[in-house]
N, C-alpha and C positions, 0 to 999 in steps of 0.2 A: 503494498499498500503506500502510495507516493505521502510526502510528507502533509499535502495540501488537500489529500483526503481524509489523512487521520484526523488532522487540525479540523477539517468540516464533522467528521466522527464525533468529535471529543466536545465542539461547540452546539451540538443540539439544544443543550441546556446551557443558559449564563446563569452563572452564580457567583460571582467575585463578587465583591465588596468594594467600593471607591476608596472607603476608610481604610482599607487592612489589604486590599491588592498586593502591594508586594510579599508580605506574609502567606499570600493564600495559593501562590505560584512560584514557592519559595523552590521548590524540586527544577523547576527553568530557569532561574535567574539567580540562584546560587553559587554556580561557579563561575558568574559573569561580577565583574568590578560594575561599581557603580557608572565608570565611564563606556558601559557597552549594554547600558540597560534604557528601553525606551521609556517616555515617561512626558508627562503633560508637564510644562512650565508656565507660568506668567508674564507677560510683560507687564513690569510697572506695576508690581504686584498689590502693594497695599495702597492703592487710591479709590477706594471705595467709601472713605471719608468726605472725600472732597466737594465740597457747597459753591455755591455764589457769594459764601462768606469767608472761604480759607483765605488765608494770608499768603502771599504770596513768598513763594522759596526763595533758594540763591540762585536756582537755575533758570530763574523769570527774570523779566526784565529788570536792569538795573532802576532805571529812574523810577518805577512804581516800588522797586524794592526800600528806598532813602524817600520816597515822596508819600506819606501816609495817605495828605489830601487825596493826589492824583489817582494812589490806588485804589481807594474807596468809590472815586468818581468813576472809575473803571468798572470795577465788580458791580455797579449799581447799572450803569448803562451794559455791560455784557449782560446780565440775569444769568440767565442758565445756557449763555451761548460759550463761556468761558468754561464752566465744568464739564459742558460736553464734548470738547476735546483735550482734556488733561486728567478726566477718569478714565483708567484702562480697563477696570474691574470693577463688579458689583458685588461679587462675594467679599465675606469678611477673612481675615486669616485661616480662622476658625473653619469656615465655609469652605473655602477651597483645600484645605487639607482633608476633610470629610469628602469630599467629591471627587480626592485621589491625587489632586496637584502634589508633586514632589520636589519642584524646583523654582526658589522664589526670585524674582530679579527685581533689585533692591536700588533705592539709591535715597539719601540720608542727608538732612540740612539742619540746621539750629532755628529754632524757633525765632530767634533776632541775635542780632549782633554779640551779645553780653550774655547769651543764652547758653546755659547745658541742657537745656531740653529740645531732644530732638526728636525729627520727626522723618516719615519718607515724604518725598518729592516730586512731582513732576510738573510743573511751573507751579502748581499750588500746594501748599503743605497739607498732609492726608492723617495719617497715620502714627502715632507715639512710638517709638520704635521699641520701649521695653513693653507693648504691646505685644507687638511682631515677635519679640522674642518668647514673651511671656506664652505664648499660643502653643507656640513651636515645640517650647520644654513642656508644657503639660500636655501636649498631643503623644510626643516621644517617652515621655514617663508613666504614663496611664496603662496599667496592665495590657488592656484590648489592642491598643497601637503601638506598643514599644518595641514591636518589630519593622516599623515604618523609617527609612531612612532619608532625610531632606536636606536640601541644596540649598542654603543661602547664599545668594549672588550679591555680596556688597557693588553692584558695578560703578557707581559713583559715591561719592562721600565728598561733599561741599564743607569740609572743613580743611583750615591749615592747623601746622601746629601751635602756631600762637591764640587762638579761639578758645574759649574756656571748655566748648564742647567736645573738644578733641582727646581732651583727657577722657572723658566720661563714655565716649564713643568706643575705646577701646574695655572701660573699664565694665562695661556691661558687655561684651562678647568673653570676657574673663570670668564671669559669675557664670556661663554655662558651658565653662570648658571640660568639665568632666562628663559632657554628652556629646564631645565634640571629636570626630575622628582626627587624628594626629597629621599633620602633612606628610606626604610621601616623602624619604630621605633620598636626596641626589640621582633627582631625577626616575627613581625609581616605579613604577606601575601603582596604582591604588588596589590595596586587598579587595579578595572576591568579598561578596556578601555574606560568603556562608564564614567565612573569618571571624567579619564582624559582627555576628549574631552571637557567636560566642563570650561579646563583650558589651557593655553599657552605651558604647559612643554608636549614635545615630545622626550627628547631625554634621555636614561638611560647609566649610566656610569660606568662600573665595572673596579674595580684597582686589580692589581696585585702585588702591593707593599707596603709598609705602606705610609700612607697617615693622615692629621691632618682631624678628623674625625669632629672636631667643625666646623673646618672652612669649611671643602667641604659635608656639608651635605645632596648633591647630589650624592656623590660617593659612588658605592655600594663596601661594600669588594667581592672580587672573592669566600674567602672562605666562608663566609658567603650563598651568594645571587647567587650564579653560580655553574653547576658544568659542566665539559668537560672532561671527562677521555680522554686521548689519548692513543691508541689502540696500535702504534709501530707494524703495518702490511706492511710486503712488497711486498704483492700481491694482488691481489683480492680476490680470495677464503679464504685467512686466516684473511682477513679483515673482509667478511661477516659472517664469522663462529665465530669470535670474535664477532662483533656485534649482533649475537644471543643467545649467552651466555652472553655479557651484559644485554641484555633487559630482559632475563628470570632470570637472577640474582639481578635483581632491580625491584621489581614489586609493591613500595608501591609508592604513590601519590607523583610529585615532582613540585606540584602547589606552593611551598612555593619559590623554585629555578629555575633561567631561567638553562635548561638542554641542551646541547650543543653536538650532535653527530656526533661525527670528521668521517666522511666517507672520510678517508684522506689514501692514499695509502703512505706510509714514502720510499723512496728510501733509499737503502742502497748500499755500495761499489759495489754487484754484478751488482746491476739495472741499476747502473751510466754506471760501464765499458763496459756491456752487451749491453748496447744503443751505446756504442761509437764504440765498436768492429765491429757489426753486421752492421751499416752503416745504421741505422733506420728500421730494420728490425724487433727490440724488441723495446721499447719504449727509445727515445732518451731526453726527456725531460719531466718534469712536465706537462707539455701540453698532450702530448701524453700517459700520464697514467691517468690522468684525463678524454680524451677521450673514451677511452679504457672502465673504470670503471663504469663512471657517471650513465650510464642508469640503470645498475645493483642497484646500491647502490639507486639509484631514488625507483627503483622500490621495494627494499626493504623498505625503508620508508614507502611507502604508505600501503605495506601489512604489516608491525607494526604498524600502526596507524589506518586500519580498520577492519584488518580481527581479530585481536587479542580484538577486542572490549574494550579496555581500557577505565576505568571510565575517566571522562573529567581532563585534567592536569598531568594525570599519563604518559601516553607517553612524547619521548625527542623531545622536541619543534624545535630546531633549526638543520637545515640540513645543516651540513658545509661541502663544496666541492671549490674543486680548479676547476677554468674555469667552472664555471657551465652553462655559455653560450652557450658552443658548443654541450649540448648533450639534445637530448630530448630520450623522454620513453612512452612506452604505457602503461596503468593502466586500468585493467578490473574489471568490477564489475558483480553481477547477472543483465541483463537487458540492458549493456551498456560498453561503453571503451572511453578511450581519450589517446589520444596522444599530449604530450604537455613538455613545459619547467618545472623545476625544480619548479618554482613558480606557475604554473600551477597545478602541483601535490599537492604542500601544499596549495592552494589554495581550491580546490577540499577537503584536510582533513578536513580545516576548516570548510566547510560549510556541513559536513557529520557529526561532532561533533555538529552541531550549530542546525541541525534536532534533535542528540539526547538528546539537553539539553529543558528541560521545561520551560525556560526562553523564549524560541522564536519559538513557536510550528507551528506556520503556515507563518511567514513571512521571515523565514530565506535565502530560494533560490528566495525572490521576485525582486531580481533587477538582470534585464539583463545584462549578461557581456558581456564588451569590448574585442575587437582583443587587444592581448597583444603588447606592444610596441615594436622597434626594439630592436632585440637582443643584439647588439653590442653597443659600445658605447665610443668609444676611444677619 
């Protein structure tokens, strides 16, 4: 029986849970490292709290950060317009974890110049950093979900060493170091999940700024341990074409690095103005862009991870999306099909990889999969 036929036979009843999917398919992914597992990530993860009254972050226009009166005027005039293009997620961190998201894209900024209060930001401030870390810690220490692995990618940290919040940021990370996976030494690969399941370490941290490598032995450099190319495409057709070109140009093994496929449409001024002046006929928010594009991007990810028969770990393991809970897609293979969420599709890709791995010949699909948890988590 072919791999695809065996996959079809086993997927007649779906019974995994988004909340515990990694442990549910442990026979398939146990031999893999975190850089080899297909999973869903969220772009600008913790932006669900952005509203029309949110304060401008350090990644926002400088003139608006420095001039409170002007900022208030812009927020008043902008109404729901500004949040619509800054907010990339509806689910809270807890909701995303329960849905099955395992990779979080984070950008951090202080509340003000002299503040030690830190928030996630995407032009506008959203969620307190301590809430993000607290939710992750609670999730991986809960006995029901203690076998799940989480990736925290601090892509941008808008702090300088002179900022009061700079020290506070790294102190926040030190408080959760007991649950963090140590940085691989001297270019060594990430350990297998089976090895890590013998420990309490469940959180991988990647950092996009300079840090003390001796004090923070559990923090990985983005440059050395993660690849996440931004394609900067403004419509679905161009994005899919760029993703194909990227995949064809990068055929070597990526097992030594986590690879994030940024399946993200980047709005430009034309996108924003078109949505505004057509009164919703064209997408008028990040949410509308994602709802339209995500099914095709999910199918692309499935095809690239199955039809191209990559060696284990070669293909891009993180599917980074805006609003992943909004969309379902149908994927097909010889002998069957599945209509599911982005998490379901990644789970199936992992099961197929497990089938092809000699280390798990017949037990890969032995678990019966539970129905997915509720799709929202506000």
